[in-house]
N, CA, C, O and the ligand as a Tripos MOL2 file, in Angstrom:
@<TRIPOS>MOLECULE
protein
  317   315    80     0     0
PROTEIN
NO_CHARGES

@<TRIPOS>ATOM
      1 N           0.8440   -1.2050    0.0000 N.3       1 MET1
      2 CA          0.0000    0.0000    0.0000 C.3       1 MET1
      3 C           0.8710    1.2440    0.0000 C.2       1 MET1
      4 O           1.5430    1.5560    0.9840 O.2       1 MET1
      5 N           0.8460    1.9300   -1.0980 N.am      2 THR2
      6 CA          1.6200    3.1770   -1.1650 C.3       2 THR2
      7 C           0.6630    4.3680   -1.0730 C.2       2 THR2
      8 O          -0.0690    4.6950   -2.0070 O.2       2 THR2
      9 N           0.7090    4.9780    0.0680 N.am      3 ASN3
     10 CA         -0.1600    6.1300    0.2940 C.3       3 ASN3
     11 C           0.5970    7.4140   -0.0480 C.2       3 ASN3
     12 O           1.4390    7.8840    0.7170 O.2       3 ASN3
     13 N           0.2790    7.9550   -1.1950 N.am      4 VAL4
     14 CA          0.9530    9.1840   -1.6250 C.3       4 VAL4
     15 C           0.2990   10.3720   -0.9300 C.2       4 VAL4
     16 O          -0.9260   10.4690   -0.8550 O.2       4 VAL4
     17 N           1.1190   11.2520   -0.4360 N.am      5 HIS5
     18 CA          0.6020   12.4370    0.2310 C.3       5 HIS5
     19 C           0.6640   13.6440   -0.7100 C.2       5 HIS5
     20 O           1.7210   14.2600   -0.8540 O.2       5 HIS5
     21 N          -0.4280   13.9770   -1.3310 N.am      6 PRO6
     22 CA         -0.4010   15.1470   -2.2180 C.3       6 PRO6
     23 C          -0.1360   16.4430   -1.4570 C.2       6 PRO6
     24 O           0.4440   17.3830   -2.0010 O.2       6 PRO6
     25 N          -0.5660   16.4860   -0.1890 N.am      7 LEU7
     26 CA         -0.3300   17.6840    0.6190 C.3       7 LEU7
     27 C           1.1490   17.8740    0.8790 C.2       7 LEU7
     28 O           1.6660   18.9880    0.8020 O.2       7 LEU7
     29 N           1.8430   16.7540    1.1950 N.am      8 ARG8
     30 CA          3.2660   16.8130    1.4720 C.3       8 ARG8
     31 C           4.0210   17.3610    0.2530 C.2       8 ARG8
     32 O           4.9770   18.1250    0.3840 O.2       8 ARG8
     33 N           3.5660   16.9510   -0.9230 N.am      9 GLU9
     34 CA          4.1790   17.4180   -2.1580 C.3       9 GLU9
     35 C           4.0670   18.9380   -2.2920 C.2       9 GLU9
     36 O           5.0230   19.6230   -2.6540 O.2       9 GLU9
     37 N           2.8660   19.4430   -1.9870 N.am     10 SER10
     38 CA          2.6290   20.8660   -2.1750 C.3      10 SER10
     39 C           3.2620   21.7170   -1.0840 C.2      10 SER10
     40 O           3.3840   22.9340   -1.2260 O.2      10 SER10
     41 N           3.6710   21.0600    0.0260 N.am     11 LYS11
     42 CA          4.2720   21.8290    1.1130 C.3      11 LYS11
     43 C           5.6940   22.2800    0.7690 C.2      11 LYS11
     44 O           6.2330   23.1800    1.4150 O.2      11 LYS11
     45 N           6.3010   21.6580   -0.2440 N.am     12 ALA12
     46 CA          7.6610   22.0300   -0.6090 C.3      12 ALA12
     47 C           7.7170   23.3810   -1.3160 C.2      12 ALA12
     48 O           8.7380   24.0670   -1.2970 O.2      12 ALA12
     49 N           6.6100   23.7420   -1.9310 N.am     13 THR13
     50 CA          6.5490   25.0240   -2.6110 C.3      13 THR13
     51 C           5.3430   25.8160   -2.1150 C.2      13 THR13
     52 O           4.4360   25.2730   -1.4840 O.2      13 THR13
     53 N           5.3550   27.0820   -2.4110 N.am     14 LYS14
     54 CA          4.2070   27.9350   -2.0710 C.3      14 LYS14
     55 C           4.0970   29.0240   -3.1200 C.2      14 LYS14
     56 O           5.0580   29.3280   -3.8270 O.2      14 LYS14
     57 N           2.9310   29.5950   -3.2090 N.am     15 LYS15
     58 CA          2.6980   30.6510   -4.1820 C.3      15 LYS15
     59 C           2.7910   32.0090   -3.5140 C.2      15 LYS15
     60 O           2.3150   32.2030   -2.3950 O.2      15 LYS15
     61 N           3.4110   32.9470   -4.2150 N.am     16 CYS16
     62 CA          3.4500   34.3230   -3.7210 C.3      16 CYS16
     63 C           2.0300   34.8990   -3.7630 C.2      16 CYS16
     64 O           1.3690   34.8330   -4.7990 O.2      16 CYS16
     65 N           1.5500   35.4720   -2.6300 N.am     17 PRO17
     66 CA          0.1930   36.0190   -2.6120 C.3      17 PRO17
     67 C           0.0520   37.3110   -3.4170 C.2      17 PRO17
     68 O          -1.0610   37.7740   -3.6700 O.2      17 PRO17
     69 N           1.1870   37.8880   -3.8180 N.am     18 TYR18
     70 CA          1.1470   39.1600   -4.5390 C.3      18 TYR18
     71 C           1.2300   38.9570   -6.0490 C.2      18 TYR18
     72 O           0.4400   39.5290   -6.8000 O.2      18 TYR18
     73 N           2.1950   38.1370   -6.4970 N.am     19 CYS19
     74 CA          2.3910   37.9870   -7.9440 C.3      19 CYS19
     75 C           2.2110   36.5430   -8.4020 C.2      19 CYS19
     76 O           2.3530   36.2530   -9.5900 O.2      19 CYS19
     77 N           1.8970   35.6230   -7.4650 N.am     20 HIS20
     78 CA          1.5500   34.2200   -7.7640 C.3      20 HIS20
     79 C           2.6690   33.4300   -8.4330 C.2      20 HIS20
     80 O           2.4070   32.4600   -9.1440 O.2      20 HIS20
     81 N           3.8980   33.8350   -8.2090 N.am     21 VAL21
     82 CA          5.0220   33.0390   -8.6870 C.3      21 VAL21
     83 C           5.2860   31.9190   -7.6770 C.2      21 VAL21
     84 O           5.0040   32.0810   -6.4890 O.2      21 VAL21
     85 N           5.8220   30.7890   -8.1380 N.am     22 MET22
     86 CA          6.1130   29.6880   -7.2290 C.3      22 MET22
     87 C           7.4100   29.9490   -6.4840 C.2      22 MET22
     88 O           8.4280   30.3010   -7.0820 O.2      22 MET22
     89 N           7.3600   29.7720   -5.1720 N.am     23 LEU23
     90 CA          8.5320   29.9590   -4.3290 C.3      23 LEU23
     91 C           8.8130   28.6870   -3.5540 C.2      23 LEU23
     92 O           7.9370   27.8330   -3.4180 O.2      23 LEU23
     93 N          10.0360   28.5540   -3.0400 N.am     24 LYS24
     94 CA         10.3210   27.4720   -2.1000 C.3      24 LYS24
     95 C           9.5980   27.7600   -0.7930 C.2      24 LYS24
     96 O           9.4110   28.9150   -0.4110 O.2      24 LYS24
     97 N           9.1900   26.6780   -0.1080 N.am     25 ALA25
     98 CA          8.3970   26.8310    1.1180 C.3      25 ALA25
     99 C           9.1330   27.6320    2.1770 C.2      25 ALA25
    100 O           8.5040   28.3090    2.9910 O.2      25 ALA25
    101 N          10.4710   27.5630    2.1770 N.am     26 GLU26
    102 CA         11.2190   28.2470    3.2310 C.3      26 GLU26
    103 C          11.5840   29.6880    2.8880 C.2      26 GLU26
    104 O          12.1690   30.3920    3.7120 O.2      26 GLU26
    105 N          11.2390   30.1350    1.6650 N.am     27 GLU27
    106 CA         11.5390   31.5110    1.2910 C.3      27 GLU27
    107 C          10.7690   32.4940    2.1700 C.2      27 GLU27
    108 O           9.6100   32.2540    2.5080 O.2      27 GLU27
    109 N          11.4040   33.5810    2.5320 N.am     28 THR28
    110 CA         10.7060   34.6070    3.3160 C.3      28 THR28
    111 C          10.4890   35.8730    2.4880 C.2      28 THR28
    112 O           9.8220   36.8100    2.9260 O.2      28 THR28
    113 N          11.0700   35.8830    1.2680 N.am     29 LYS29
    114 CA         10.9230   37.0580    0.4150 C.3      29 LYS29
    115 C          10.7530   36.5800   -1.0160 C.2      29 LYS29
    116 O          11.4870   35.7020   -1.4700 O.2      29 LYS29
    117 N           9.7890   37.1520   -1.7320 N.am     30 CYS30
    118 CA          9.5630   36.7780   -3.1160 C.3      30 CYS30
    119 C          10.6670   37.3360   -4.0000 C.2      30 CYS30
    120 O          10.9760   38.5260   -3.9470 O.2      30 CYS30
    121 N          11.2580   36.4720   -4.8100 N.am     31 PHE31
    122 CA         12.3760   36.9200   -5.6620 C.3      31 PHE31
    123 C          11.8910   37.8230   -6.7920 C.2      31 PHE31
    124 O          12.6710   38.5920   -7.3540 O.2      31 PHE31
    125 N          10.6010   37.7300   -7.1250 N.am     32 GLN32
    126 CA         10.0980   38.4990   -8.2650 C.3      32 GLN32
    127 C           9.5720   39.8790   -7.8600 C.2      32 GLN32
    128 O           9.9960   40.8910   -8.4190 O.2      32 GLN32
    129 N           8.6620   39.9260   -6.9040 N.am     33 CYS33
    130 CA          8.0560   41.2110   -6.5390 C.3      33 CYS33
    131 C           8.6710   41.8100   -5.2800 C.2      33 CYS33
    132 O           8.3010   42.9080   -4.8670 O.2      33 CYS33
    133 N           9.6300   41.0750   -4.6570 N.am     34 LYS34
    134 CA         10.3980   41.5540   -3.4950 C.3      34 LYS34
    135 C           9.5450   41.7850   -2.2490 C.2      34 LYS34
    136 O           9.9930   42.4420   -1.3090 O.2      34 LYS34
    137 N           8.3280   41.2550   -2.2320 N.am     35 ASN35
    138 CA          7.5060   41.3720   -1.0360 C.3      35 ASN35
    139 C           7.8720   40.2800   -0.0430 C.2      35 ASN35
    140 O           8.3030   39.1940   -0.4320 O.2      35 ASN35
    141 N           7.6990   40.5720    1.2370 N.am     36 LYS36
    142 CA          7.9070   39.5540    2.2590 C.3      36 LYS36
    143 C           6.7320   38.5890    2.2400 C.2      36 LYS36
    144 O           5.5790   38.9990    2.1060 O.2      36 LYS36
    145 N           7.0360   37.3040    2.3750 N.am     37 VAL37
    146 CA          5.9870   36.2820    2.3910 C.3      37 VAL37
    147 C           6.1440   35.4100    3.6260 C.2      37 VAL37
    148 O           7.2580   35.1870    4.1020 O.2      37 VAL37
    149 N           5.0320   34.9220    4.1390 N.am     38 GLY38
    150 CA          5.0140   34.0610    5.3160 C.3      38 GLY38
    151 C           4.9990   32.5990    4.9200 C.2      38 GLY38
    152 O           5.2150   32.2680    3.7540 O.2      38 GLY38
    153 N           4.7430   31.7080    5.8920 N.am     39 PRO39
    154 CA          4.6510   30.2780    5.5930 C.3      39 PRO39
    155 C           3.4100   29.9640    4.7640 C.2      39 PRO39
    156 O           2.4420   30.7240    4.7910 O.2      39 PRO39
    157 N           3.4260   28.8430    4.0220 N.am     40 PRO40
    158 CA          2.2760   28.5100    3.1830 C.3      40 PRO40
    159 C           1.0550   28.1180    4.0150 C.2      40 PRO40
    160 O           1.1880   27.5240    5.0860 O.2      40 PRO40
    161 N          -0.1250   28.4520    3.5170 N.am     41 ASP41
    162 CA         -1.3560   28.0320    4.1780 C.3      41 ASP41
    163 C          -1.8160   26.6830    3.6130 C.2      41 ASP41
    164 O          -1.0660   26.0350    2.8840 O.2      41 ASP41
    165 N          -3.0140   26.2650    3.9360 N.am     42 ASP42
    166 CA         -3.5240   24.9570    3.5190 C.3      42 ASP42
    167 C          -3.6560   24.8380    2.0030 C.2      42 ASP42
    168 O          -3.7080   23.7270    1.4750 O.2      42 ASP42
    169 N          -3.7110   25.9580    1.3020 N.am     43 PHE43
    170 CA         -3.8560   25.9510   -0.1470 C.3      43 PHE43
    171 C          -2.5130   26.0950   -0.8600 C.2      43 PHE43
    172 O          -2.4640   26.1830   -2.0870 O.2      43 PHE43
    173 N          -1.4120   26.1200   -0.0800 N.am     44 GLY44
    174 CA         -0.0950   26.2460   -0.6770 C.3      44 GLY44
    175 C           0.2440   27.6560   -1.1060 C.2      44 GLY44
    176 O           1.1640   27.8720   -1.8950 O.2      44 GLY44
    177 N          -0.5040   28.6170   -0.5810 N.am     45 ILE45
    178 CA         -0.2340   30.0160   -0.8920 C.3      45 ILE45
    179 C           0.3970   30.6680    0.3280 C.2      45 ILE45
    180 O          -0.0910   30.5280    1.4490 O.2      45 ILE45
    181 N           1.4840   31.3780    0.0900 N.am     46 ALA46
    182 CA          2.1850   32.0090    1.2040 C.3      46 ALA46
    183 C           1.2940   33.0500    1.8660 C.2      46 ALA46
    184 O           0.5790   33.7970    1.1970 O.2      46 ALA46
    185 N           1.3500   33.0840    3.2030 N.am     47 LYS47
    186 CA          0.5780   34.0950    3.9280 C.3      47 LYS47
    187 C           1.3110   35.4220    3.8550 C.2      47 LYS47
    188 O           2.5400   35.4760    3.8210 O.2      47 LYS47
    189 N           0.5360   36.4760    3.8330 N.am     48 LYS48
    190 CA          1.1390   37.7990    3.9340 C.3      48 LYS48
    191 C           1.5420   38.0040    5.3840 C.2      48 LYS48
    192 O           0.7350   37.7730    6.2850 O.2      48 LYS48
    193 N           2.7830   38.4380    5.6290 N.am     49 PRO49
    194 CA          3.2100   38.6040    7.0110 C.3      49 PRO49
    195 C           2.3690   39.6630    7.7350 C.2      49 PRO49
    196 O           1.8590   40.6030    7.1260 O.2      49 PRO49
    197 N           2.2440   39.4790    9.0450 N.am     50 THR50
    198 CA          1.3850   40.3530    9.8330 C.3      50 THR50
    199 C           1.8950   41.7810    9.7910 C.2      50 THR50
    200 O           3.0650   42.0550   10.0610 O.2      50 THR50
    201 N           1.0020   42.6710    9.4500 N.am     51 ASP51
    202 CA          1.3400   44.0790    9.3780 C.3      51 ASP51
    203 C           0.9520   44.7360   10.7090 C.2      51 ASP51
    204 O          -0.1780   45.1890   10.8910 O.2      51 ASP51
    205 N           1.9240   44.7740   11.6350 N.am     52 TRP52
    206 CA          1.6310   45.2420   12.9960 C.3      52 TRP52
    207 C           1.2270   46.7060   13.0130 C.2      52 TRP52
    208 O           0.4170   47.1150   13.8450 O.2      52 TRP52
    209 N           1.7780   47.4980   12.1090 N.am     53 TRP53
    210 CA          1.4840   48.9240   12.1100 C.3      53 TRP53
    211 C           0.0060   49.1660   11.7840 C.2      53 TRP53
    212 O          -0.6340   50.0040   12.4190 O.2      53 TRP53
    213 N          -0.5460   48.4300   10.7890 N.am     54 SER54
    214 CA         -1.9570   48.6040   10.4590 C.3      54 SER54
    215 C          -2.8510   48.0270   11.5640 C.2      54 SER54
    216 O          -3.9530   48.5230   11.7990 O.2      54 SER54
    217 N          -2.3650   46.9730   12.2410 N.am     55 TYR55
    218 CA         -3.0820   46.4570   13.4050 C.3      55 TYR55
    219 C          -3.1910   47.5220   14.4770 C.2      55 TYR55
    220 O          -4.2540   47.7360   15.0590 O.2      55 TYR55
    221 N          -2.0550   48.1980   14.7310 N.am     56 LEU56
    222 CA         -2.0170   49.2230   15.7730 C.3      56 LEU56
    223 C          -2.9960   50.3470   15.4390 C.2      56 LEU56
    224 O          -3.7270   50.8160   16.3120 O.2      56 LEU56
    225 N          -3.0100   50.7760   14.1840 N.am     57 ILE57
    226 CA         -3.9200   51.8380   13.7570 C.3      57 ILE57
    227 C          -5.3750   51.3860   13.9150 C.2      57 ILE57
    228 O          -6.2300   52.1620   14.3430 O.2      57 ILE57
    229 N          -5.6500   50.1160   13.5640 N.am     58 ALA58
    230 CA         -7.0060   49.5820   13.6900 C.3      58 ALA58
    231 C          -7.4390   49.5460   15.1560 C.2      58 ALA58
    232 O          -8.5750   49.8890   15.4830 O.2      58 ALA58
    233 N          -6.5180   49.1250   16.0420 N.am     59 ILE59
    234 CA         -6.8320   49.0690   17.4730 C.3      59 ILE59
    235 C          -7.0870   50.4720   18.0150 C.2      59 ILE59
    236 O          -8.0200   50.6900   18.7890 O.2      59 ILE59
    237 N          -6.2480   51.4200   17.6010 N.am     60 LEU60
    238 CA         -6.4140   52.7930   18.0690 C.3      60 LEU60
    239 C          -7.7350   53.3820   17.5890 C.2      60 LEU60
    240 O          -8.4240   54.0560   18.3550 O.2      60 LEU60
    241 N          -8.0920   53.1390   16.3490 N.am     61 SER61
    242 CA         -9.3530   53.6950   15.8420 C.3      61 SER61
    243 C         -10.5500   53.0160   16.5070 C.2      61 SER61
    244 O         -11.5710   53.6630   16.7400 O.2      61 SER61
    245 N         -10.4390   51.7260   16.8160 N.am     62 CYS62
    246 CA        -11.4910   51.0330   17.5560 C.3      62 CYS62
    247 C         -11.6200   51.6190   18.9620 C.2      62 CYS62
    248 O         -12.7280   51.8200   19.4610 O.2      62 CYS62
    249 N         -10.4770   51.8910   19.5940 N.am     63 GLY63
    250 CA        -10.4860   52.4890   20.9170 C.3      63 GLY63
    251 C         -11.1280   53.8630   20.8930 C.2      63 GLY63
    252 O         -11.8940   54.2080   21.7930 O.2      63 GLY63
    253 N         -10.8240   54.6450   19.8780 N.am     64 GLY64
    254 CA        -11.4220   55.9680   19.7300 C.3      64 GLY64
    255 C         -12.9260   55.8810   19.5420 C.2      64 GLY64
    256 O         -13.6780   56.6890   20.0870 O.2      64 GLY64
    257 N         -13.3560   54.9030   18.7730 N.am     65 PHE65
    258 CA        -14.7870   54.7040   18.5390 C.3      65 PHE65
    259 C         -15.4930   54.2680   19.8320 C.2      65 PHE65
    260 O         -16.5990   54.7200   20.1290 O.2      65 PHE65
    261 N         -14.8360   53.3820   20.5940 N.am     66 ALA66
    262 CA        -15.3900   52.9350   21.8650 C.3      66 ALA66
    263 C         -15.5290   54.1170   22.8250 C.2      66 ALA66
    264 O         -16.5270   54.2360   23.5360 O.2      66 ALA66
    265 N         -14.5240   54.9840   22.8380 N.am     67 TYR67
    266 CA        -14.5910   56.1550   23.6990 C.3      67 TYR67
    267 C         -15.7280   57.0810   23.2480 C.2      67 TYR67
    268 O         -16.4270   57.6590   24.0800 O.2      67 TYR67
    269 N         -15.9070   57.2190   21.9370 N.am     68 PHE68
    270 CA        -16.9860   58.0400   21.4010 C.3      68 PHE68
    271 C         -18.3480   57.5000   21.8580 C.2      68 PHE68
    272 O         -19.2220   58.2720   22.2540 O.2      68 PHE68
    273 N         -18.5250   56.1720   21.8000 N.am     69 LEU69
    274 CA        -19.7800   55.5600   22.2530 C.3      69 LEU69
    275 C         -19.9820   55.7960   23.7440 C.2      69 LEU69
    276 O         -21.0880   56.1030   24.1880 O.2      69 LEU69
    277 N         -18.9070   55.6490   24.5110 N.am     70 PHE70
    278 CA        -18.9460   55.8840   25.9570 C.3      70 PHE70
    279 C         -19.3930   57.3190   26.2370 C.2      70 PHE70
    280 O         -20.2530   57.5650   27.0830 O.2      70 PHE70
    281 N         -18.7920   58.2550   25.5120 N.am     71 TRP71
    282 CA        -19.1420   59.6670   25.6560 C.3      71 TRP71
    283 C         -20.6120   59.8910   25.2830 C.2      71 TRP71
    284 O         -21.3350   60.6290   25.9530 O.2      71 TRP71
    285 N         -21.0290   59.2410   24.2070 N.am     72 LEU72
    286 CA        -22.3790   59.4250   23.6780 C.3      72 LEU72
    287 C         -23.4430   58.9790   24.6960 C.2      72 LEU72
    288 O         -24.4660   59.6430   24.8620 O.2      72 LEU72
    289 N         -23.1890   57.8480   25.3740 N.am     73 PHE73
    290 CA        -24.2260   57.2620   26.2210 C.3      73 PHE73
    291 C         -24.1030   57.6350   27.6910 C.2      73 PHE73
    292 O         -25.0950   57.6000   28.4200 O.2      73 PHE73
    293 N         -22.9080   57.9910   28.1360 N.am     74 PHE74
    294 CA        -22.7230   58.2000   29.5780 C.3      74 PHE74
    295 C         -22.3640   59.6290   29.9500 C.2      74 PHE74
    296 O         -22.7730   60.1230   31.0010 O.2      74 PHE74
    297 N         -21.6090   60.2870   29.0990 N.am     75 LEU75
    298 CA        -21.1140   61.6000   29.4840 C.3      75 LEU75
    299 C         -21.9410   62.7470   28.9360 C.2      75 LEU75
    300 O         -22.0440   63.8070   29.5540 O.2      75 LEU75
    301 N         -22.5340   62.5230   27.7610 N.am     76 LYS76
    302 CA        -23.1990   63.6070   27.0660 C.3      76 LYS76
    303 C         -24.3850   64.1610   27.8480 C.2      76 LYS76
    304 O         -24.5970   65.3730   27.8850 O.2      76 LYS76
    305 N         -25.1530   63.2800   28.4680 N.am     77 ASP77
    306 CA        -26.4020   63.7090   29.1040 C.3      77 ASP77
    307 C         -26.2050   64.3540   30.4810 C.2      77 ASP77
    308 O         -27.1480   64.8640   31.0850 O.2      77 ASP77
    309 N         -24.9670   64.3180   30.9560 N.am     78 LYS78
    310 CA        -24.7150   64.8390   32.3020 C.3      78 LYS78
    311 C         -24.7960   66.3600   32.3530 C.2      78 LYS78
    312 O         -25.1150   66.9300   33.3970 O.2      78 LYS78
    313 N         -24.5110   67.0130   31.2460 N.am     79 GLY79
    314 CA        -24.4150   68.4500   31.2570 C.3      79 GLY79
    315 C         -25.7420   69.1850   31.4410 C.2      79 GLY79
    316 O         -25.7690   70.4150   31.4640 O.2      79 GLY79
    317 ZN          5.7960   37.8700   -5.5760 Zn       80 ZN80
@<TRIPOS>BOND
     1     1     2 1
     2     2     3 1
     3     3     4 2
     4     3     5 am
     5     5     6 1
     6     6     7 1
     7     7     8 2
     8     7     9 am
     9     9    10 1
    10    10    11 1
    11    11    12 2
    12    11    13 am
    13    13    14 1
    14    14    15 1
    15    15    16 2
    16    15    17 am
    17    17    18 1
    18    18    19 1
    19    19    20 2
    20    19    21 am
    21    21    22 1
    22    22    23 1
    23    23    24 2
    24    23    25 am
    25    25    26 1
    26    26    27 1
    27    27    28 2
    28    27    29 am
    29    29    30 1
    30    30    31 1
    31    31    32 2
    32    31    33 am
    33    33    34 1
    34    34    35 1
    35    35    36 2
    36    35    37 am
    37    37    38 1
    38    38    39 1
    39    39    40 2
    40    39    41 am
    41    41    42 1
    42    42    43 1
    43    43    44 2
    44    43    45 am
    45    45    46 1
    46    46    47 1
    47    47    48 2
    48    47    49 am
    49    49    50 1
    50    50    51 1
    51    51    52 2
    52    51    53 am
    53    53    54 1
    54    54    55 1
    55    55    56 2
    56    55    57 am
    57    57    58 1
    58    58    59 1
    59    59    60 2
    60    59    61 am
    61    61    62 1
    62    62    63 1
    63    63    64 2
    64    63    65 am
    65    65    66 1
    66    66    67 1
    67    67    68 2
    68    67    69 am
    69    69    70 1
    70    70    71 1
    71    71    72 2
    72    71    73 am
    73    73    74 1
    74    74    75 1
    75    75    76 2
    76    75    77 am
    77    77    78 1
    78    78    79 1
    79    79    80 2
    80    79    81 am
    81    81    82 1
    82    82    83 1
    83    83    84 2
    84    83    85 am
    85    85    86 1
    86    86    87 1
    87    87    88 2
    88    87    89 am
    89    89    90 1
    90    90    91 1
    91    91    92 2
    92    91    93 am
    93    93    94 1
    94    94    95 1
    95    95    96 2
    96    95    97 am
    97    97    98 1
    98    98    99 1
    99    99   100 2
   100    99   101 am
   101   101   102 1
   102   102   103 1
   103   103   104 2
   104   103   105 am
   105   105   106 1
   106   106   107 1
   107   107   108 2
   108   107   109 am
   109   109   110 1
   110   110   111 1
   111   111   112 2
   112   111   113 am
   113   113   114 1
   114   114   115 1
   115   115   116 2
   116   115   117 am
   117   117   118 1
   118   118   119 1
   119   119   120 2
   120   119   121 am
   121   121   122 1
   122   122   123 1
   123   123   124 2
   124   123   125 am
   125   125   126 1
   126   126   127 1
   127   127   128 2
   128   127   129 am
   129   129   130 1
   130   130   131 1
   131   131   132 2
   132   131   133 am
   133   133   134 1
   134   134   135 1
   135   135   136 2
   136   135   137 am
   137   137   138 1
   138   138   139 1
   139   139   140 2
   140   139   141 am
   141   141   142 1
   142   142   143 1
   143   143   144 2
   144   143   145 am
   145   145   146 1
   146   146   147 1
   147   147   148 2
   148   147   149 am
   149   149   150 1
   150   150   151 1
   151   151   152 2
   152   151   153 am
   153   153   154 1
   154   154   155 1
   155   155   156 2
   156   155   157 am
   157   157   158 1
   158   158   159 1
   159   159   160 2
   160   159   161 am
   161   161   162 1
   162   162   163 1
   163   163   164 2
   164   163   165 am
   165   165   166 1
   166   166   167 1
   167   167   168 2
   168   167   169 am
   169   169   170 1
   170   170   171 1
   171   171   172 2
   172   171   173 am
   173   173   174 1
   174   174   175 1
   175   175   176 2
   176   175   177 am
   177   177   178 1
   178   178   179 1
   179   179   180 2
   180   179   181 am
   181   181   182 1
   182   182   183 1
   183   183   184 2
   184   183   185 am
   185   185   186 1
   186   186   187 1
   187   187   188 2
   188   187   189 am
   189   189   190 1
   190   190   191 1
   191   191   192 2
   192   191   193 am
   193   193   194 1
   194   194   195 1
   195   195   196 2
   196   195   197 am
   197   197   198 1
   198   198   199 1
   199   199   200 2
   200   199   201 am
   201   201   202 1
   202   202   203 1
   203   203   204 2
   204   203   205 am
   205   205   206 1
   206   206   207 1
   207   207   208 2
   208   207   209 am
   209   209   210 1
   210   210   211 1
   211   211   212 2
   212   211   213 am
   213   213   214 1
   214   214   215 1
   215   215   216 2
   216   215   217 am
   217   217   218 1
   218   218   219 1
   219   219   220 2
   220   219   221 am
   221   221   222 1
   222   222   223 1
   223   223   224 2
   224   223   225 am
   225   225   226 1
   226   226   227 1
   227   227   228 2
   228   227   229 am
   229   229   230 1
   230   230   231 1
   231   231   232 2
   232   231   233 am
   233   233   234 1
   234   234   235 1
   235   235   236 2
   236   235   237 am
   237   237   238 1
   238   238   239 1
   239   239   240 2
   240   239   241 am
   241   241   242 1
   242   242   243 1
   243   243   244 2
   244   243   245 am
   245   245   246 1
   246   246   247 1
   247   247   248 2
   248   247   249 am
   249   249   250 1
   250   250   251 1
   251   251   252 2
   252   251   253 am
   253   253   254 1
   254   254   255 1
   255   255   256 2
   256   255   257 am
   257   257   258 1
   258   258   259 1
   259   259   260 2
   260   259   261 am
   261   261   262 1
   262   262   263 1
   263   263   264 2
   264   263   265 am
   265   265   266 1
   266   266   267 1
   267   267   268 2
   268   267   269 am
   269   269   270 1
   270   270   271 1
   271   271   272 2
   272   271   273 am
   273   273   274 1
   274   274   275 1
   275   275   276 2
   276   275   277 am
   277   277   278 1
   278   278   279 1
   279   279   280 2
   280   279   281 am
   281   281   282 1
   282   282   283 1
   283   283   284 2
   284   283   285 am
   285   285   286 1
   286   286   287 1
   287   287   288 2
   288   287   289 am
   289   289   290 1
   290   290   291 1
   291   291   292 2
   292   291   293 am
   293   293   294 1
   294   294   295 1
   295   295   296 2
   296   295   297 am
   297   297   298 1
   298   298   299 1
   299   299   300 2
   300   299   301 am
   301   301   302 1
   302   302   303 1
   303   303   304 2
   304   303   305 am
   305   305   306 1
   306   306   307 1
   307   307   308 2
   308   307   309 am
   309   309   310 1
   310   310   311 1
   311   311   312 2
   312   311   313 am
   313   313   314 1
   314   314   315 1
   315   315   316 2
@<TRIPOS>SUBSTRUCTURE
     1 MET1         2 RESIDUE 1 A MET
     2 THR2         6 RESIDUE 1 A THR
     3 ASN3        10 RESIDUE 1 A ASN
     4 VAL4        14 RESIDUE 1 A VAL
     5 HIS5        18 RESIDUE 1 A HIS
     6 PRO6        22 RESIDUE 1 A PRO
     7 LEU7        26 RESIDUE 1 A LEU
     8 ARG8        30 RESIDUE 1 A ARG
     9 GLU9        34 RESIDUE 1 A GLU
    10 SER10       38 RESIDUE 1 A SER
    11 LYS11       42 RESIDUE 1 A LYS
    12 ALA12       46 RESIDUE 1 A ALA
    13 THR13       50 RESIDUE 1 A THR
    14 LYS14       54 RESIDUE 1 A LYS
    15 LYS15       58 RESIDUE 1 A LYS
    16 CYS16       62 RESIDUE 1 A CYS
    17 PRO17       66 RESIDUE 1 A PRO
    18 TYR18       70 RESIDUE 1 A TYR
    19 CYS19       74 RESIDUE 1 A CYS
    20 HIS20       78 RESIDUE 1 A HIS
    21 VAL21       82 RESIDUE 1 A VAL
    22 MET22       86 RESIDUE 1 A MET
    23 LEU23       90 RESIDUE 1 A LEU
    24 LYS24       94 RESIDUE 1 A LYS
    25 ALA25       98 RESIDUE 1 A ALA
    26 GLU26      102 RESIDUE 1 A GLU
    27 GLU27      106 RESIDUE 1 A GLU
    28 THR28      110 RESIDUE 1 A THR
    29 LYS29      114 RESIDUE 1 A LYS
    30 CYS30      118 RESIDUE 1 A CYS
    31 PHE31      122 RESIDUE 1 A PHE
    32 GLN32      126 RESIDUE 1 A GLN
    33 CYS33      130 RESIDUE 1 A CYS
    34 LYS34      134 RESIDUE 1 A LYS
    35 ASN35      138 RESIDUE 1 A ASN
    36 LYS36      142 RESIDUE 1 A LYS
    37 VAL37      146 RESIDUE 1 A VAL
    38 GLY38      150 RESIDUE 1 A GLY
    39 PRO39      154 RESIDUE 1 A PRO
    40 PRO40      158 RESIDUE 1 A PRO
    41 ASP41      162 RESIDUE 1 A ASP
    42 ASP42      166 RESIDUE 1 A ASP
    43 PHE43      170 RESIDUE 1 A PHE
    44 GLY44      174 RESIDUE 1 A GLY
    45 ILE45      178 RESIDUE 1 A ILE
    46 ALA46      182 RESIDUE 1 A ALA
    47 LYS47      186 RESIDUE 1 A LYS
    48 LYS48      190 RESIDUE 1 A LYS
    49 PRO49      194 RESIDUE 1 A PRO
    50 THR50      198 RESIDUE 1 A THR
    51 ASP51      202 RESIDUE 1 A ASP
    52 TRP52      206 RESIDUE 1 A TRP
    53 TRP53      210 RESIDUE 1 A TRP
    54 SER54      214 RESIDUE 1 A SER
    55 TYR55      218 RESIDUE 1 A TYR
    56 LEU56      222 RESIDUE 1 A LEU
    57 ILE57      226 RESIDUE 1 A ILE
    58 ALA58      230 RESIDUE 1 A ALA
    59 ILE59      234 RESIDUE 1 A ILE
    60 LEU60      238 RESIDUE 1 A LEU
    61 SER61      242 RESIDUE 1 A SER
    62 CYS62      246 RESIDUE 1 A CYS
    63 GLY63      250 RESIDUE 1 A GLY
    64 GLY64      254 RESIDUE 1 A GLY
    65 PHE65      258 RESIDUE 1 A PHE
    66 ALA66      262 RESIDUE 1 A ALA
    67 TYR67      266 RESIDUE 1 A TYR
    68 PHE68      270 RESIDUE 1 A PHE
    69 LEU69      274 RESIDUE 1 A LEU
    70 PHE70      278 RESIDUE 1 A PHE
    71 TRP71      282 RESIDUE 1 A TRP
    72 LEU72      286 RESIDUE 1 A LEU
    73 PHE73      290 RESIDUE 1 A PHE
    74 PHE74      294 RESIDUE 1 A PHE
    75 LEU75      298 RESIDUE 1 A LEU
    76 LYS76      302 RESIDUE 1 A LYS
    77 ASP77      306 RESIDUE 1 A ASP
    78 LYS78      310 RESIDUE 1 A LYS
    79 GLY79      314 RESIDUE 1 A GLY
    80 ZN80       317 GROUP 0 **** ****
């Protein structure tokens, strides 16, 4: 019984999420478009590395919105 693992085969390579060129699974940077790439996902496509700066901006804007709601419901009517 020879059980071929098609997933194992595809784990050796991954696709660039930006320009869709084939890369080695261990590559961290696309040789063609020069973008940073993460490890491959279940579909063999490299993940885009986490953009912490945009996360930070999203968290800050969410915090600002939460404060606005707090002001709207609790502080506004006090005056
Ligand atoms: Zn690329």
